[in-house]
Steps between C-alpha positions, in 0.01 A plus 500: 500500500172579322264226413454637148630787289304604188764662270388699198773579255445839334654686209320821382174353598361785714153474354486125536598533871255775556219281355581154636714549817185601714355146445814336615526712807129463583479128456840387631477652843592231762750428774852441361411616149675789342455676160824615327559684178845453345565782255734428208634856483182640344523837317132585544340618823457142648718561811358839584141368460573196730658716760210746503195278440620163652726581785438165664639296211863385538710664224793333359710718275721329245785691337407426136255307282606144565212355304242258640729213596799671657277777635318239716830337599628838624172584669461162674847531657350784701200290616490286809186272482398134492297554179512769232241577226652644180210703381470705187409869537197439271323240724178568685469260788174397667363454854669223693733419199782417730318260727488185286858555373642537853295219640602258223861581519509469881344160470729368221866543569591305175351778298761779402251737322140550396291745313135625519260471206571791270210672317507787260449836648361622169249227465444339846324190384801398294829339608805722458753402248815504715420243766119400492460205731862377493772436244627199320762444221539263210807311389619778275473773766169659400306605814122485533258519789179368639268743324736623225670320214693739278260796433179289579395625839202339668204648690523392868201272569663347806642216277844534655409562866673182616822555689778318298871488443630698216833543318532874552329769695461846338741773588197741515400356839762252609478392870817328601701395804795734524727212600406305184547811284864539616574123510406481130712811420215742459391647171776504220588867467643443152153433369409867587133430456264214366524134560706550818229354724473188282879451523480542886203262522670242288805498734271459794299216346820313383629524861188332632311807619125537407325792334119540536216711382249589780191624305303586814711814496411733211682814365453705192786592271513769228792330318730656237549795725851545387519342154208386291495152351597624145797714630819381323694544831267258667522253201876521525513438880236221488687307223851550637410424859299197410802355323719586798269333746498184279882500492526550871245230603443228229626151592813407309327234284250764372719808439633451150180368344277765664721781392498371146124492483486849663730638239261388227199631690648831578573577134144389424386754743717768346372417158145532636575840628644603174206389280256667739681833457685508834863540388614635846377194670654269239832674555452465878481123468813484292686723734382287796639185340826679420543634861404165644797329320728790613384478864464126557860453616447720803215276612702172483587512876137568586395200283758270669376615848140441402564152378704407803218610739225341302302230692182505286611489129157411359283777640144387434364854430733517203314311218688271279349628175463816309237749588531645146397165369206471743385852420543538128466142374272333751295823559526490874438846624428435871709356776208268608521336148859387557513129571828533698323651798192422711366817665 
């Protein structure tokens, strides 16, 4: 068994791999550590390039494009390691990035997963949108981070360099015990992509396992490498999957009221897209709600299992208020301004 497998899921990302894989290979060389690329049946020259330019990388060939969530499930079935890192193909790692992550996880068996601090590859003084210094969630399912609330992304001045528990760790660089990954059921392949790591982390937290950000490790993420933030497909997946993760994981006494509020807020979001001239995104929100209603029955058994296995119903990193209210009404734009947390 390996100590650690770094698994990069790829789909038609030949140039991303050519650009960022060298840093992963150079700065991850250690006993018991392997670098793997799992290819989701790419139709570009990714596989040929890897075989020619990076023959030392373990190549896992999947039979079709399974998406992010199920693609990782399929890939990790072929990995034998104590820990795995789910690493995006557009991540540049840094010297000794693994050392603090490995050290912390070895010393804290109660922790299931962790993440490094994520900065933007395009502007290296800034946090990166999809992860920053660790993720949180509000009572209505809206995720935010230390270093990013909605589209307000902070400059990294070291203000979030404390090591602390978080609700979710980013799927861009998710360091997790493989035993915990499978014990919680892995990523939900029905999500295809987006929100799947939050769903997994919610299951882990509710079952008493901890998630942590270790900011002494730093990586740089391009972000939006597959779909940009205004892509209707991404809007659809984010809204649909966010509703699904609420349905799967919310305590029974919160489910009905939370989903009623979300119905109102989602149609407000659709209206905002419409009045700002983004009809495709407005339609994506409406379609996401329609498909959530159609799909929710197939998630009922998952919900029942999650509730049965819950030992930590009130996860402290899930705030009991609305981040929308904090942001738009109270004018709070930075994580450090939230009174719910001391950092």
